[in-house]
C-alpha positions in Angstrom: -9.4 16.9 58.3 -5.6 16.7 57.9 -3.2 19.5 58.7 -2.6 20.2 55.0 -6.3 20.9 54.5 -6.5 23.0 57.6 -3.6 25.2 56.3 -5.1 25.5 52.8 -7.1 28.8 53.4 -4.0 30.5 54.9 -1.9 29.5 51.9 -4.5 30.8 49.5 -4.6 34.1 51.4 -0.8 34.5 51.1 -1.1 33.6 47.5 -3.7 36.3 46.9 -1.8 38.9 48.9 1.3 38.2 46.8 -0.7 38.7 43.5 -2.3 41.9 44.7 1.0 43.3 46.1 2.8 42.5 42.8 0.2 44.3 40.8 0.6 47.4 43.0 4.4 47.1 42.7 4.2 47.0 38.9 2.0 50.1 38.9 4.5 51.9 41.1 7.4 50.9 39.0 5.6 52.3 35.9 5.0 55.6 37.8 8.8 55.7 38.5 9.6 55.2 34.9 7.1 57.9 33.9 8.5 60.3 36.4 12.0 59.8 35.2 10.9 60.2 31.5 9.1 63.4 32.5 12.1 64.8 34.3 14.4 64.1 31.3 11.8 65.8 29.0 11.7 68.9 31.3 15.5 69.2 31.5 15.8 69.0 27.8 12.9 71.5 27.1 14.0 74.7 25.3 13.0 78.2 26.4 9.9 79.5 24.6 10.7 82.1 22.0 7.5 84.0 22.8 4.6 83.8 25.2 2.9 80.5 24.6 -0.7 80.9 23.7 -1.5 77.2 24.5 0.1 74.4 26.5 3.6 73.8 25.1 6.7 71.7 25.8 8.9 74.8 26.0 9.6 76.6 29.3 8.4 80.1 29.9 8.9 82.4 33.0 5.9 84.6 33.9 5.7 87.2 36.6 2.7 86.9 39.0 1.3 88.8 41.9 0.3 86.8 45.0 -3.4 87.3 45.7 -3.4 84.9 48.7 -1.5 81.9 50.1 -3.0 79.2 52.3 -0.9 76.7 54.1 -3.9 74.5 55.1 -2.2 73.4 58.2 -5.5 72.9 60.0 -7.0 71.0 57.2 -6.4 67.3 57.0 -4.6 66.2 53.8 -5.0 69.7 52.5 -1.9 70.7 50.4 -0.5 74.3 50.6 -1.9 76.4 47.8 -1.7 79.9 46.5 -3.7 82.1 44.1 -1.5 84.0 41.6 -2.6 86.8 39.4 -1.3 87.5 35.9 -0.8 91.2 34.9 -4.1 90.8 32.9 -5.9 89.9 36.2 -6.4 86.3 35.3 -6.2 84.0 38.3 -4.0 80.8 38.6 -4.5 78.4 41.4 -1.3 76.5 42.3 -0.8 73.7 44.8 2.4 72.6 46.5 3.7 69.4 48.1 5.1 71.2 51.1 5.2 74.6 52.7 8.9 75.5 52.5 10.8 77.3 51.3 8.7 79.7 49.2 4.9 79.3 49.8 5.3 79.7 53.6 6.8 83.2 53.0 4.2 84.3 50.4 2.3 87.5 51.2 -0.5 89.2 49.3 0.8 91.7 46.8 4.2 90.0 46.6 5.7 89.5 43.1 6.9 85.9 42.2 8.0 84.3 39.0 6.3 81.2 37.8 7.9 78.7 35.5 5.3 77.4 33.0 5.6 74.1 31.2 2.9 72.2 29.4 0.3 74.8 30.6 1.1 74.3 34.3 3.1 76.3 36.8 5.7 73.8 37.7 8.0 76.1 39.8 7.8 79.4 41.7 10.7 81.7 42.4 10.4 84.6 44.9 12.2 87.9 45.0 15.1 86.4 47.0 15.8 83.8 44.4 14.4 80.8 46.4 12.7 78.2 44.2 10.0 75.7 45.0 8.3 73.1 42.8 4.5 73.0 42.7 2.6 69.7 42.8 3.1 69.6 39.0 6.9 69.8 39.4 8.6 67.2 37.2 11.9 66.9 39.1 12.9 64.6 41.9 9.6 63.1 43.1 9.8 59.3 42.3 11.7 58.2 45.4 8.6 57.2 47.4 7.3 55.3 44.4 10.6 53.5 44.0 10.7 52.5 47.6 7.1 51.4 47.5 7.8 49.3 44.4 10.8 47.6 46.0 8.7 46.9 49.2 5.9 45.4 47.1 8.2 43.2 45.0 10.1 42.2 48.1 6.9 41.0 49.8 4.8 40.0 46.8 7.2 37.5 45.2 7.9 35.5 48.4 4.3 35.7 49.4 3.3 34.3 46.0 5.9 31.6 46.0 5.5 30.7 49.7 1.7 30.6 49.4 1.7 28.4 46.2 4.5 26.0 47.4 2.5 24.2 50.1 -0.5 24.0 47.8 1.5 21.9 45.3 3.4 20.0 48.1 0.4 17.7 48.7 0.7 17.7 52.5 4.5 17.4 52.7 5.3 19.0 56.1 8.8 19.9 55.1 7.7 21.5 51.9 5.0 23.4 53.8 7.6 24.6 56.3 9.8 25.8 53.5 6.9 27.8 52.1 6.5 29.5 55.6 10.2 30.4 55.6 9.9 32.0 52.2 6.9 34.0 53.2 8.3 35.5 56.4 11.6 36.3 54.8 9.6 38.3 52.3 8.0 40.3 55.1 11.4 41.1 56.5 12.8 42.2 53.1 9.7 44.4 52.6 10.3 46.0 56.0 13.9 46.6 55.0 12.7 48.4 51.9 10.4 50.6 53.9 13.2 51.4 56.3 15.5 52.3 53.4 12.8 54.7 52.0 12.4 56.3 55.4 16.2 56.8 55.7 16.5 58.3 52.3 13.6 60.7 52.9 14.9 61.7 56.3 18.4 62.5 55.1 17.5 63.9 51.7 19.6 61.4 49.9 19.3 61.1 46.0 17.2 58.5 44.3 20.1 56.1 43.7 20.5 55.7 47.5 17.3 53.6 47.7 18.6 50.6 45.6 22.1 51.2 46.9 21.0 50.7 50.5 18.3 48.1 50.0 20.4 46.0 47.5 22.8 44.6 50.1 20.0 44.1 52.6 18.1 42.1 50.0 21.1 39.9 49.3 21.5 39.1 53.0 17.8 38.3 53.1 18.0 36.0 50.1 21.0 34.2 51.5 19.2 33.7 54.8 16.1 32.6 53.0 18.1 30.0 51.0 19.8 28.6 54.1 16.6 28.3 56.0 14.7 26.7 53.0 17.5 24.1 52.7 17.3 23.4 56.4 13.6 23.0 56.2 13.7 20.6 53.3 16.4 18.5 55.0 14.3 18.3 58.1 16.6 20.4 60.4 13.6 22.5 61.3 11.3 19.6 62.2 10.0 19.4 65.7 11.8 16.9 67.8 9.9 13.7 68.3 8.4 13.2 71.7 10.4 10.8 73.9 9.0 7.3 74.0 7.3 6.2 77.2 9.5 3.9 79.3 7.9 0.6 80.2 6.4 0.4 83.6 8.5 -2.2 85.6 5.5 -3.1 87.7 3.3 -3.9 84.7 2.6 -7.6 84.2 3.1 -9.3 80.9 
């Protein structure tokens, strides 16, 4: 069995990983687009002229009384949540993405104001004027999806190309080596995208910081990939041939 056939399962695995990762990346990109559309719709929504009797695209502020608040810190993957009561006594359950700044200070009997949009409480404001979005909040949440989409595309495209390239190279060692170069540069660019997402989240930078930071890193990665691919195709990355054995002077003809 030749070296090309021995490497065939690995190339197919990279090809499949690329396809799956690209599908996930497209799904994340669509989520980013939907989140941005939802945020624009929310900001443009008018104030309701009267109390909405059903889910509506206008915004309405409603006073609630806190019945209980649970931070769920001891529960794995349990989001902070609160139970709010309308003046009529009807109960609303609201979940949050994080504990601060409002839900961590909620106490039973406290009055809060909930912003209702499309039949959901999307924001809560306490007596001190502090605001916190709920898990239905439409503003400022697509950063993680954008970073994930960039990471998926950064890895998926090179993995797809680098996996397919050797399969069509028909055993050409230089072509196969070029495919390996493409694949591992994709891994590096995906790591750069994840690092960018971490830096943005840790510093609270706006959404545009994600492509602004990752863009130059991606350009450097593509330049490096191109240089190494050219070197691989020219044979500059080939292993040096083993030195020829010198003839034994004692050997007889």
